[in-house]
N, CA, C, O and CB atoms as a CASP TS submission, in Angstrom:
PFRMAT TS
TARGET T0000
AUTHOR 0000-0000-0000
METHOD Language model
MODEL 1
PARENT N/A
ATOM      1  N   UNK     1       9.803 -32.878   7.792  1.00  0.00           N
ATOM      2  CA  UNK     1      10.957 -32.268   7.845  1.00  0.00           C
ATOM      3  C   UNK     1      11.875 -32.471   7.212  1.00  0.00           C
ATOM      4  O   UNK     1      12.636 -33.374   7.558  1.00  0.00           O
ATOM      5  CB  UNK     1      11.334 -32.266   8.679  1.00  0.00           C
ATOM      6  N   UNK     2      12.127 -31.733   6.099  1.00  0.00           N
ATOM      7  CA  UNK     2      13.463 -32.129   5.288  1.00  0.00           C
ATOM      8  C   UNK     2      14.865 -31.512   6.064  1.00  0.00           C
ATOM      9  O   UNK     2      15.258 -30.346   6.063  1.00  0.00           O
ATOM     10  CB  UNK     2      13.352 -31.422   3.604  1.00  0.00           C
ATOM     11  N   UNK     3      15.395 -32.549   6.635  1.00  0.00           N
ATOM     12  CA  UNK     3      16.872 -31.696   7.616  1.00  0.00           C
ATOM     13  C   UNK     3      18.080 -31.599   7.087  1.00  0.00           C
ATOM     14  O   UNK     3      19.055 -31.176   7.709  1.00  0.00           O
ATOM     15  CB  UNK     3      17.376 -32.411   8.977  1.00  0.00           C
ATOM     16  N   UNK     4      18.107 -32.263   5.052  1.00  0.00           N
ATOM     17  CA  UNK     4      18.877 -31.658   4.216  1.00  0.00           C
ATOM     18  C   UNK     4      19.191 -30.188   3.684  1.00  0.00           C
ATOM     19  O   UNK     4      20.266 -29.751   3.272  1.00  0.00           O
ATOM     20  CB  UNK     4      18.616 -32.195   3.480  1.00  0.00           C
ATOM     21  N   UNK     5      17.770 -29.445   3.825  1.00  0.00           N
ATOM     22  CA  UNK     5      17.833 -27.899   3.757  1.00  0.00           C
ATOM     23  C   UNK     5      18.285 -27.169   4.459  1.00  0.00           C
ATOM     24  O   UNK     5      18.750 -26.069   4.158  1.00  0.00           O
ATOM     25  CB  UNK     5      16.963 -27.372   3.721  1.00  0.00           C
ATOM     26  N   UNK     6      18.194 -27.921   6.095  1.00  0.00           N
ATOM     27  CA  UNK     6      18.631 -27.152   7.099  1.00  0.00           C
ATOM     28  C   UNK     6      20.605 -27.239   7.208  1.00  0.00           C
ATOM     29  O   UNK     6      21.433 -26.450   7.666  1.00  0.00           O
ATOM     30  CB  UNK     6      17.713 -27.796   8.517  1.00  0.00           C
ATOM     31  N   UNK     7      20.709 -28.433   6.621  1.00  0.00           N
ATOM     32  CA  UNK     7      22.095 -28.837   6.983  1.00  0.00           C
ATOM     33  C   UNK     7      23.055 -28.339   5.902  1.00  0.00           C
ATOM     34  O   UNK     7      24.219 -28.051   6.182  1.00  0.00           O
ATOM     35  CB  UNK     7      22.214 -30.411   7.145  1.00  0.00           C
ATOM     36  N   UNK     8      22.467 -28.221   4.431  1.00  0.00           N
ATOM     37  CA  UNK     8      23.749 -27.839   3.663  1.00  0.00           C
ATOM     38  C   UNK     8      22.920 -26.702   2.637  1.00  0.00           C
ATOM     39  O   UNK     8      21.707 -26.580   2.468  1.00  0.00           O
ATOM     40  CB  UNK     8      24.645 -29.375   2.748  1.00  0.00           C
ATOM     41  N   UNK     9      24.062 -25.928   2.028  1.00  0.00           N
ATOM     42  CA  UNK     9      23.686 -24.555   1.184  1.00  0.00           C
ATOM     43  C   UNK     9      24.046 -23.315   1.789  1.00  0.00           C
ATOM     44  O   UNK     9      24.067 -22.159   1.368  1.00  0.00           O
ATOM     45  CB  UNK     9      22.184 -24.401   0.936  1.00  0.00           C
ATOM     46  N   UNK    10      24.428 -24.050   3.302  1.00  0.00           N
ATOM     47  CA  UNK    10      25.060 -22.187   3.924  1.00  0.00           C
ATOM     48  C   UNK    10      25.576 -21.242   3.154  1.00  0.00           C
ATOM     49  O   UNK    10      26.160 -21.588   2.127  1.00  0.00           O
ATOM     50  CB  UNK    10      26.319 -22.110   4.907  1.00  0.00           C
ATOM     51  N   UNK    11      25.485 -20.116   3.433  1.00  0.00           N
ATOM     52  CA  UNK    11      26.616 -19.517   2.508  1.00  0.00           C
ATOM     53  C   UNK    11      26.480 -18.100   3.639  1.00  0.00           C
ATOM     54  O   UNK    11      25.996 -18.136   4.771  1.00  0.00           O
ATOM     55  CB  UNK    11      26.172 -19.270   0.389  1.00  0.00           C
ATOM     56  N   UNK    12      26.936 -17.164   3.088  1.00  0.00           N
ATOM     57  CA  UNK    12      26.995 -16.008   3.749  1.00  0.00           C
ATOM     58  C   UNK    12      26.159 -14.704   4.380  1.00  0.00           C
ATOM     59  O   UNK    12      26.282 -13.816   5.223  1.00  0.00           O
ATOM     60  CB  UNK    12      27.558 -15.712   3.174  1.00  0.00           C
ATOM     61  N   UNK    13      25.330 -15.155   3.496  1.00  0.00           N
ATOM     62  CA  UNK    13      23.585 -14.570   3.799  1.00  0.00           C
ATOM     63  C   UNK    13      23.409 -14.753   4.558  1.00  0.00           C
ATOM     64  O   UNK    13      23.509 -13.966   5.499  1.00  0.00           O
ATOM     65  CB  UNK    13      22.398 -14.878   3.315  1.00  0.00           C
ATOM     66  N   UNK    14      22.889 -16.364   4.651  1.00  0.00           N
ATOM     67  CA  UNK    14      22.325 -17.554   5.963  1.00  0.00           C
ATOM     68  C   UNK    14      23.037 -16.565   7.000  1.00  0.00           C
ATOM     69  O   UNK    14      22.396 -15.658   7.531  1.00  0.00           O
ATOM     70  CB  UNK    14      23.095 -19.650   5.979  1.00  0.00           C
ATOM     71  N   UNK    15      24.631 -16.822   7.310  1.00  0.00           N
ATOM     72  CA  UNK    15      25.168 -16.771   8.236  1.00  0.00           C
ATOM     73  C   UNK    15      24.777 -15.271   9.174  1.00  0.00           C
ATOM     74  O   UNK    15      24.546 -15.149  10.377  1.00  0.00           O
ATOM     75  CB  UNK    15      26.466 -17.047   7.774  1.00  0.00           C
ATOM     76  N   UNK    16      24.816 -14.282   8.111  1.00  0.00           N
ATOM     77  CA  UNK    16      24.485 -12.921   8.481  1.00  0.00           C
ATOM     78  C   UNK    16      23.070 -12.967   9.109  1.00  0.00           C
ATOM     79  O   UNK    16      22.821 -12.356  10.148  1.00  0.00           O
ATOM     80  CB  UNK    16      24.555 -11.940   7.220  1.00  0.00           C
ATOM     81  N   UNK    17      22.230 -13.645   8.507  1.00  0.00           N
ATOM     82  CA  UNK    17      20.614 -13.600   9.023  1.00  0.00           C
ATOM     83  C   UNK    17      20.703 -14.090  10.494  1.00  0.00           C
ATOM     84  O   UNK    17      20.051 -13.680  11.454  1.00  0.00           O
ATOM     85  CB  UNK    17      19.463 -14.722   8.062  1.00  0.00           C
ATOM     86  N   UNK    18      21.821 -15.225  10.451  1.00  0.00           N
ATOM     87  CA  UNK    18      21.385 -15.804  11.881  1.00  0.00           C
ATOM     88  C   UNK    18      22.232 -15.139  12.848  1.00  0.00           C
ATOM     89  O   UNK    18      22.189 -15.497  14.025  1.00  0.00           O
ATOM     90  CB  UNK    18      21.561 -17.444  12.052  1.00  0.00           C
ATOM     91  N   UNK    19      23.101 -14.082  12.417  1.00  0.00           N
ATOM     92  CA  UNK    19      23.657 -13.663  13.788  1.00  0.00           C
ATOM     93  C   UNK    19      23.437 -12.142  14.083  1.00  0.00           C
ATOM     94  O   UNK    19      23.898 -11.436  14.980  1.00  0.00           O
ATOM     95  CB  UNK    19      25.235 -13.976  13.861  1.00  0.00           C
ATOM     96  N   UNK    20      22.293 -11.760  12.688  1.00  0.00           N
ATOM     97  CA  UNK    20      21.725 -10.778  13.423  1.00  0.00           C
ATOM     98  C   UNK    20      20.617 -10.941  13.897  1.00  0.00           C
ATOM     99  O   UNK    20      20.220 -10.101  14.704  1.00  0.00           O
ATOM    100  CB  UNK    20      21.659  -9.814  12.896  1.00  0.00           C
ATOM    101  N   UNK    21      19.867 -11.941  13.589  1.00  0.00           N
ATOM    102  CA  UNK    21      18.470 -12.484  14.255  1.00  0.00           C
ATOM    103  C   UNK    21      19.188 -12.549  16.143  1.00  0.00           C
ATOM    104  O   UNK    21      18.800 -12.019  17.183  1.00  0.00           O
ATOM    105  CB  UNK    21      17.861 -14.574  13.331  1.00  0.00           C
ATOM    106  N   UNK    22      20.190 -13.340  15.863  1.00  0.00           N
ATOM    107  CA  UNK    22      20.416 -13.434  17.649  1.00  0.00           C
ATOM    108  C   UNK    22      20.661 -12.508  18.466  1.00  0.00           C
ATOM    109  O   UNK    22      20.434 -12.504  19.676  1.00  0.00           O
ATOM    110  CB  UNK    22      21.420 -14.136  18.085  1.00  0.00           C
ATOM    111  N   UNK    23      21.236 -11.521  17.684  1.00  0.00           N
ATOM    112  CA  UNK    23      21.909 -10.244  18.352  1.00  0.00           C
ATOM    113  C   UNK    23      20.744  -9.766  18.047  1.00  0.00           C
ATOM    114  O   UNK    23      20.159 -10.287  18.996  1.00  0.00           O
ATOM    115  CB  UNK    23      23.336  -9.442  17.841  1.00  0.00           C
ATOM    116  N   UNK    24      19.799  -9.115  17.417  1.00  0.00           N
ATOM    117  CA  UNK    24      18.446  -8.372  17.916  1.00  0.00           C
ATOM    118  C   UNK    24      17.411  -9.587  19.385  1.00  0.00           C
ATOM    119  O   UNK    24      16.603  -9.179  20.220  1.00  0.00           O
ATOM    120  CB  UNK    24      17.248  -8.150  16.000  1.00  0.00           C
ATOM    121  N   UNK    25      17.735 -10.558  19.236  1.00  0.00           N
ATOM    122  CA  UNK    25      16.922 -11.561  20.256  1.00  0.00           C
ATOM    123  C   UNK    25      17.647 -11.204  20.998  1.00  0.00           C
ATOM    124  O   UNK    25      17.257 -10.119  21.431  1.00  0.00           O
ATOM    125  CB  UNK    25      16.713 -13.106  20.180  1.00  0.00           C
ATOM    126  N   UNK    26      18.767 -11.578  21.542  1.00  0.00           N
ATOM    127  CA  UNK    26      18.921 -11.072  23.140  1.00  0.00           C
ATOM    128  C   UNK    26      18.854  -9.256  23.321  1.00  0.00           C
ATOM    129  O   UNK    26      18.592  -8.793  24.431  1.00  0.00           O
ATOM    130  CB  UNK    26      20.683 -11.687  23.767  1.00  0.00           C
ATOM    131  N   UNK    27      19.030  -8.636  22.521  1.00  0.00           N
ATOM    132  CA  UNK    27      18.772  -7.048  22.634  1.00  0.00           C
ATOM    133  C   UNK    27      17.187  -6.836  23.129  1.00  0.00           C
ATOM    134  O   UNK    27      16.752  -6.119  24.030  1.00  0.00           O
ATOM    135  CB  UNK    27      19.038  -6.231  20.996  1.00  0.00           C
ATOM    136  N   UNK    28      16.517  -7.686  22.245  1.00  0.00           N
ATOM    137  CA  UNK    28      15.031  -6.979  22.501  1.00  0.00           C
ATOM    138  C   UNK    28      14.487  -8.095  23.728  1.00  0.00           C
ATOM    139  O   UNK    28      13.392  -7.869  24.243  1.00  0.00           O
ATOM    140  CB  UNK    28      13.809  -6.954  20.792  1.00  0.00           C
ATOM    141  N   UNK    29      15.426  -9.501  24.246  1.00  0.00           N
ATOM    142  CA  UNK    29      14.990  -9.865  25.510  1.00  0.00           C
ATOM    143  C   UNK    29      14.747  -8.968  26.719  1.00  0.00           C
ATOM    144  O   UNK    29      13.860  -8.652  27.513  1.00  0.00           O
ATOM    145  CB  UNK    29      15.792 -10.684  25.853  1.00  0.00           C
ATOM    146  N   UNK    30      16.335  -8.678  26.348  1.00  0.00           N
ATOM    147  CA  UNK    30      16.871  -7.609  27.555  1.00  0.00           C
ATOM    148  C   UNK    30      16.109  -6.134  27.827  1.00  0.00           C
ATOM    149  O   UNK    30      16.384  -5.390  28.768  1.00  0.00           O
ATOM    150  CB  UNK    30      18.456  -7.178  27.158  1.00  0.00           C
ATOM    151  N   UNK    31      15.339  -5.936  27.049  1.00  0.00           N
ATOM    152  CA  UNK    31      14.540  -4.544  26.883  1.00  0.00           C
ATOM    153  C   UNK    31      13.477  -5.101  26.907  1.00  0.00           C
ATOM    154  O   UNK    31      12.822  -4.155  27.345  1.00  0.00           O
ATOM    155  CB  UNK    31      14.695  -3.566  25.653  1.00  0.00           C
ATOM    156  N   UNK    32      12.546  -6.131  26.752  1.00  0.00           N
ATOM    157  CA  UNK    32      11.416  -6.457  26.627  1.00  0.00           C
ATOM    158  C   UNK    32      10.832  -6.165  26.434  1.00  0.00           C
ATOM    159  O   UNK    32       9.861  -5.865  27.128  1.00  0.00           O
ATOM    160  CB  UNK    32      11.031  -6.714  26.962  1.00  0.00           C
ATOM    161  N   UNK    33      11.129  -5.945  24.500  1.00  0.00           N
ATOM    162  CA  UNK    33      10.479  -5.577  23.623  1.00  0.00           C
ATOM    163  C   UNK    33       9.764  -6.873  21.985  1.00  0.00           C
ATOM    164  O   UNK    33      10.003  -7.430  20.914  1.00  0.00           O
ATOM    165  CB  UNK    33      11.510  -4.411  23.365  1.00  0.00           C
ATOM    166  N   UNK    34       8.575  -6.524  23.353  1.00  0.00           N
ATOM    167  CA  UNK    34       7.868  -8.466  22.581  1.00  0.00           C
ATOM    168  C   UNK    34       8.015  -8.460  20.952  1.00  0.00           C
ATOM    169  O   UNK    34       8.468  -9.398  20.296  1.00  0.00           O
ATOM    170  CB  UNK    34       5.540  -8.834  22.859  1.00  0.00           C
ATOM    171  N   UNK    35       7.454  -6.983  20.332  1.00  0.00           N
ATOM    172  CA  UNK    35       7.658  -7.293  18.708  1.00  0.00           C
ATOM    173  C   UNK    35       8.524  -7.136  18.102  1.00  0.00           C
ATOM    174  O   UNK    35       8.349  -7.010  16.890  1.00  0.00           O
ATOM    175  CB  UNK    35       7.048  -6.806  17.938  1.00  0.00           C
ATOM    176  N   UNK    36      10.187  -7.052  18.781  1.00  0.00           N
ATOM    177  CA  UNK    36      11.226  -7.332  18.557  1.00  0.00           C
ATOM    178  C   UNK    36      11.711  -8.932  18.681  1.00  0.00           C
ATOM    179  O   UNK    36      12.527  -9.370  17.870  1.00  0.00           O
ATOM    180  CB  UNK    36      11.783  -6.488  19.254  1.00  0.00           C
ATOM    181  N   UNK    37      11.355  -9.479  19.367  1.00  0.00           N
ATOM    182  CA  UNK    37      11.342 -10.829  19.830  1.00  0.00           C
ATOM    183  C   UNK    37      11.017 -11.617  18.326  1.00  0.00           C
ATOM    184  O   UNK    37      11.646 -12.331  17.546  1.00  0.00           O
ATOM    185  CB  UNK    37      10.115 -11.072  21.155  1.00  0.00           C
ATOM    186  N   UNK    38       9.719 -11.066  18.417  1.00  0.00           N
ATOM    187  CA  UNK    38       8.912 -11.321  16.808  1.00  0.00           C
ATOM    188  C   UNK    38       9.567 -11.558  15.812  1.00  0.00           C
ATOM    189  O   UNK    38       9.698 -12.636  15.232  1.00  0.00           O
ATOM    190  CB  UNK    38       8.175 -10.254  16.223  1.00  0.00           C
ATOM    191  N   UNK    39      10.117 -10.311  15.514  1.00  0.00           N
ATOM    192  CA  UNK    39      11.062 -10.215  14.167  1.00  0.00           C
ATOM    193  C   UNK    39      12.102 -10.387  14.018  1.00  0.00           C
ATOM    194  O   UNK    39      12.640 -10.443  12.913  1.00  0.00           O
ATOM    195  CB  UNK    39      11.180  -9.333  13.635  1.00  0.00           C
ATOM    196  N   UNK    40      12.814 -10.552  15.397  1.00  0.00           N
ATOM    197  CA  UNK    40      13.857 -11.342  15.487  1.00  0.00           C
ATOM    198  C   UNK    40      14.080 -13.421  15.130  1.00  0.00           C
ATOM    199  O   UNK    40      14.982 -14.147  14.711  1.00  0.00           O
ATOM    200  CB  UNK    40      14.054 -10.896  16.893  1.00  0.00           C
ATOM    201  N   UNK    41      13.006 -13.552  15.496  1.00  0.00           N
ATOM    202  CA  UNK    41      12.633 -14.975  15.378  1.00  0.00           C
ATOM    203  C   UNK    41      12.481 -15.529  13.564  1.00  0.00           C
ATOM    204  O   UNK    41      12.702 -16.599  12.996  1.00  0.00           O
ATOM    205  CB  UNK    41      11.036 -15.098  16.298  1.00  0.00           C
ATOM    206  N   UNK    42      11.983 -14.142  13.095  1.00  0.00           N
ATOM    207  CA  UNK    42      11.767 -14.418  11.638  1.00  0.00           C
ATOM    208  C   UNK    42      12.938 -14.478  11.121  1.00  0.00           C
ATOM    209  O   UNK    42      13.073 -15.188  10.124  1.00  0.00           O
ATOM    210  CB  UNK    42      10.979 -13.482  10.894  1.00  0.00           C
ATOM    211  N   UNK    43      14.103 -13.744  11.663  1.00  0.00           N
ATOM    212  CA  UNK    43      15.362 -13.871  10.977  1.00  0.00           C
ATOM    213  C   UNK    43      15.895 -15.057  10.878  1.00  0.00           C
ATOM    214  O   UNK    43      16.649 -15.670  10.123  1.00  0.00           O
ATOM    215  CB  UNK    43      16.255 -13.161  11.471  1.00  0.00           C
ATOM    216  N   UNK    44      15.106 -15.273  12.161  1.00  0.00           N
ATOM    217  CA  UNK    44      16.425 -16.963  12.988  1.00  0.00           C
ATOM    218  C   UNK    44      15.841 -17.535  11.936  1.00  0.00           C
ATOM    219  O   UNK    44      16.455 -17.489  10.870  1.00  0.00           O
ATOM    220  CB  UNK    44      16.180 -18.142  15.041  1.00  0.00           C
ATOM    221  N   UNK    45      14.648 -18.142  11.979  1.00  0.00           N
ATOM    222  CA  UNK    45      13.913 -19.114  11.073  1.00  0.00           C
ATOM    223  C   UNK    45      14.295 -19.030   9.822  1.00  0.00           C
ATOM    224  O   UNK    45      14.310 -20.033   9.108  1.00  0.00           O
ATOM    225  CB  UNK    45      12.537 -18.973  11.055  1.00  0.00           C
ATOM    226  N   UNK    46      14.753 -17.499   9.259  1.00  0.00           N
ATOM    227  CA  UNK    46      14.721 -17.549   7.541  1.00  0.00           C
ATOM    228  C   UNK    46      16.326 -18.427   7.249  1.00  0.00           C
ATOM    229  O   UNK    46      16.606 -19.125   6.275  1.00  0.00           O
ATOM    230  CB  UNK    46      14.707 -15.490   6.659  1.00  0.00           C
ATOM    231  N   UNK    47      17.283 -18.070   8.570  1.00  0.00           N
ATOM    232  CA  UNK    47      18.602 -18.368   8.344  1.00  0.00           C
ATOM    233  C   UNK    47      18.639 -20.245   8.523  1.00  0.00           C
ATOM    234  O   UNK    47      19.217 -21.061   7.805  1.00  0.00           O
ATOM    235  CB  UNK    47      19.611 -17.380   9.555  1.00  0.00           C
ATOM    236  N   UNK    48      17.897 -20.444   9.599  1.00  0.00           N
ATOM    237  CA  UNK    48      17.830 -22.085   9.743  1.00  0.00           C
ATOM    238  C   UNK    48      17.106 -22.688   8.519  1.00  0.00           C
ATOM    239  O   UNK    48      17.726 -23.622   8.010  1.00  0.00           O
ATOM    240  CB  UNK    48      16.961 -22.583  11.155  1.00  0.00           C
ATOM    241  N   UNK    49      16.256 -22.453   8.093  1.00  0.00           N
ATOM    242  CA  UNK    49      15.564 -23.011   6.986  1.00  0.00           C
ATOM    243  C   UNK    49      16.010 -22.881   5.152  1.00  0.00           C
ATOM    244  O   UNK    49      15.836 -23.668   4.223  1.00  0.00           O
ATOM    245  CB  UNK    49      14.250 -22.369   7.256  1.00  0.00           C
ATOM    246  N   UNK    50      16.590 -21.614   5.219  1.00  0.00           N
ATOM    247  CA  UNK    50      17.096 -21.209   4.025  1.00  0.00           C
ATOM    248  C   UNK    50      15.972 -20.642   3.646  1.00  0.00           C
ATOM    249  O   UNK    50      15.625 -21.150   2.580  1.00  0.00           O
ATOM    250  CB  UNK    50      17.686 -22.180   3.120  1.00  0.00           C
ATOM    251  N   UNK    51      15.025 -19.605   4.105  1.00  0.00           N
ATOM    252  CA  UNK    51      14.067 -19.043   3.367  1.00  0.00           C
ATOM    253  C   UNK    51      14.287 -17.674   3.218  1.00  0.00           C
ATOM    254  O   UNK    51      14.975 -16.929   3.915  1.00  0.00           O
ATOM    255  CB  UNK    51      12.864 -19.286   3.864  1.00  0.00           C
ATOM    256  N   UNK    52      13.765 -17.484   2.441  1.00  0.00           N
ATOM    257  CA  UNK    52      13.611 -15.583   2.373  1.00  0.00           C
ATOM    258  C   UNK    52      13.934 -15.642   0.478  1.00  0.00           C
ATOM    259  O   UNK    52      14.497 -16.358  -0.350  1.00  0.00           O
ATOM    260  CB  UNK    52      15.451 -14.289   3.712  1.00  0.00           C
ATOM    261  N   UNK    53      12.925 -14.014   0.585  1.00  0.00           N
ATOM    262  CA  UNK    53      12.636 -13.992  -0.911  1.00  0.00           C
ATOM    263  C   UNK    53      11.922 -14.590  -1.461  1.00  0.00           C
ATOM    264  O   UNK    53      12.219 -15.086  -2.547  1.00  0.00           O
ATOM    265  CB  UNK    53      13.386 -14.185  -1.574  1.00  0.00           C
ATOM    266  N   UNK    54      10.677 -14.753  -0.867  1.00  0.00           N
ATOM    267  CA  UNK    54       9.831 -15.739  -1.256  1.00  0.00           C
ATOM    268  C   UNK    54      10.103 -17.391  -1.812  1.00  0.00           C
ATOM    269  O   UNK    54       9.568 -18.115  -2.652  1.00  0.00           O
ATOM    270  CB  UNK    54       9.259 -15.069  -2.147  1.00  0.00           C
ATOM    271  N   UNK    55      11.168 -17.520  -0.905  1.00  0.00           N
ATOM    272  CA  UNK    55      11.295 -19.175  -0.719  1.00  0.00           C
ATOM    273  C   UNK    55      12.827 -19.076  -2.115  1.00  0.00           C
ATOM    274  O   UNK    55      13.308 -20.094  -2.613  1.00  0.00           O
ATOM    275  CB  UNK    55       9.203 -20.438  -1.343  1.00  0.00           C
ATOM    276  N   UNK    56      13.003 -18.543  -2.246  1.00  0.00           N
ATOM    277  CA  UNK    56      13.713 -18.594  -3.281  1.00  0.00           C
ATOM    278  C   UNK    56      13.846 -18.381  -4.802  1.00  0.00           C
ATOM    279  O   UNK    56      14.647 -18.811  -5.632  1.00  0.00           O
ATOM    280  CB  UNK    56      13.870 -19.286  -3.138  1.00  0.00           C
ATOM    281  N   UNK    57      12.838 -17.613  -4.868  1.00  0.00           N
ATOM    282  CA  UNK    57      12.373 -17.579  -6.278  1.00  0.00           C
ATOM    283  C   UNK    57      12.880 -15.758  -6.686  1.00  0.00           C
ATOM    284  O   UNK    57      12.055 -15.291  -7.472  1.00  0.00           O
ATOM    285  CB  UNK    57      10.347 -18.017  -6.355  1.00  0.00           C
ATOM    286  N   UNK    58      13.701 -15.006  -6.418  1.00  0.00           N
ATOM    287  CA  UNK    58      14.521 -14.113  -6.174  1.00  0.00           C
ATOM    288  C   UNK    58      14.360 -13.639  -8.369  1.00  0.00           C
ATOM    289  O   UNK    58      14.435 -14.368  -9.358  1.00  0.00           O
ATOM    290  CB  UNK    58      16.284 -14.888  -5.160  1.00  0.00           C
ATOM    291  N   UNK    59      14.209 -12.645  -8.265  1.00  0.00           N
ATOM    292  CA  UNK    59      14.849 -12.147  -9.655  1.00  0.00           C
ATOM    293  C   UNK    59      16.488 -11.794  -9.575  1.00  0.00           C
ATOM    294  O   UNK    59      17.055 -10.973  -8.854  1.00  0.00           O
ATOM    295  CB  UNK    59      14.017 -10.697 -10.145  1.00  0.00           C
ATOM    296  N   UNK    60      16.982 -12.607 -10.463  1.00  0.00           N
ATOM    297  CA  UNK    60      18.836 -12.178 -10.492  1.00  0.00           C
ATOM    298  C   UNK    60      18.730 -11.236 -11.585  1.00  0.00           C
ATOM    299  O   UNK    60      19.729 -10.517 -11.611  1.00  0.00           O
ATOM    300  CB  UNK    60      20.203 -13.626 -10.961  1.00  0.00           C
ATOM    301  N   UNK    61      17.666 -10.894 -12.751  1.00  0.00           N
ATOM    302  CA  UNK    61      18.548 -10.309 -13.809  1.00  0.00           C
ATOM    303  C   UNK    61      18.676 -10.752 -15.144  1.00  0.00           C
ATOM    304  O   UNK    61      19.076 -10.164 -16.149  1.00  0.00           O
ATOM    305  CB  UNK    61      19.707 -10.344 -13.417  1.00  0.00           C
ATOM    306  N   UNK    62      17.958 -12.738 -14.831  1.00  0.00           N
ATOM    307  CA  UNK    62      18.785 -13.033 -16.118  1.00  0.00           C
ATOM    308  C   UNK    62      17.321 -13.817 -16.418  1.00  0.00           C
ATOM    309  O   UNK    62      16.405 -13.949 -15.606  1.00  0.00           O
ATOM    310  CB  UNK    62      20.582 -14.019 -16.056  1.00  0.00           C
ATOM    311  N   UNK    63      17.355 -14.272 -17.736  1.00  0.00           N
ATOM    312  CA  UNK    63      15.731 -14.761 -18.350  1.00  0.00           C
ATOM    313  C   UNK    63      16.334 -16.279 -19.133  1.00  0.00           C
ATOM    314  O   UNK    63      17.532 -16.424 -19.373  1.00  0.00           O
ATOM    315  CB  UNK    63      14.803 -13.263 -19.884  1.00  0.00           C
ATOM    316  N   UNK    64      15.721 -16.900 -19.329  1.00  0.00           N
ATOM    317  CA  UNK    64      16.247 -17.855 -19.975  1.00  0.00           C
ATOM    318  C   UNK    64      15.869 -17.892 -21.777  1.00  0.00           C
ATOM    319  O   UNK    64      16.409 -18.633 -22.599  1.00  0.00           O
ATOM    320  CB  UNK    64      15.761 -19.072 -19.145  1.00  0.00           C
ATOM    321  N   UNK    65      15.042 -17.102 -21.983  1.00  0.00           N
ATOM    322  CA  UNK    65      14.595 -16.617 -23.749  1.00  0.00           C
ATOM    323  C   UNK    65      14.474 -14.937 -23.577  1.00  0.00           C
ATOM    324  O   UNK    65      13.486 -14.380 -23.100  1.00  0.00           O
ATOM    325  CB  UNK    65      12.631 -17.419 -24.443  1.00  0.00           C
ATOM    326  N   UNK    66      15.648 -14.273 -24.052  1.00  0.00           N
ATOM    327  CA  UNK    66      15.222 -12.658 -23.600  1.00  0.00           C
ATOM    328  C   UNK    66      14.482 -12.100 -24.715  1.00  0.00           C
ATOM    329  O   UNK    66      14.317 -10.886 -24.594  1.00  0.00           O
ATOM    330  CB  UNK    66      16.577 -11.571 -23.298  1.00  0.00           C
ATOM    331  N   UNK    67      13.721 -12.880 -26.320  1.00  0.00           N
ATOM    332  CA  UNK    67      13.298 -12.964 -26.791  1.00  0.00           C
ATOM    333  C   UNK    67      11.722 -12.706 -26.923  1.00  0.00           C
ATOM    334  O   UNK    67      11.054 -12.157 -27.799  1.00  0.00           O
ATOM    335  CB  UNK    67      13.833 -13.552 -26.847  1.00  0.00           C
ATOM    336  N   UNK    68      11.409 -13.287 -25.771  1.00  0.00           N
ATOM    337  CA  UNK    68      10.006 -13.433 -24.857  1.00  0.00           C
ATOM    338  C   UNK    68       9.270 -12.296 -23.818  1.00  0.00           C
ATOM    339  O   UNK    68       8.247 -12.210 -23.140  1.00  0.00           O
ATOM    340  CB  UNK    68      10.301 -14.587 -23.907  1.00  0.00           C
ATOM    341  N   UNK    69      10.673 -11.348 -24.202  1.00  0.00           N
ATOM    342  CA  UNK    69      10.242 -10.252 -23.227  1.00  0.00           C
ATOM    343  C   UNK    69      10.683  -8.924 -23.940  1.00  0.00           C
ATOM    344  O   UNK    69      11.021  -7.877 -23.388  1.00  0.00           O
ATOM    345  CB  UNK    69      10.969 -10.418 -21.671  1.00  0.00           C
ATOM    346  N   UNK    70      10.613  -9.178 -25.229  1.00  0.00           N
ATOM    347  CA  UNK    70      10.856  -7.694 -26.331  1.00  0.00           C
ATOM    348  C   UNK    70       9.295  -7.368 -26.661  1.00  0.00           C
ATOM    349  O   UNK    70       9.003  -6.419 -27.390  1.00  0.00           O
ATOM    350  CB  UNK    70      11.913  -8.078 -28.174  1.00  0.00           C
TER
END
């Protein structure tokens, strides 16, 4: 496993995902909602590993050569 990916690249979105994941995990454990535990773990894993949105391959509205898309 590449620990460089875990230690670097932290931004606001990753902190929000981690915070929401921990918050939802604690609420799901308290209420014993097992599907909520699984869902919250997905948020936590996404934030720790820096993945999400298909592994970072999001469409950002820009392309390299706009003539190819006309």
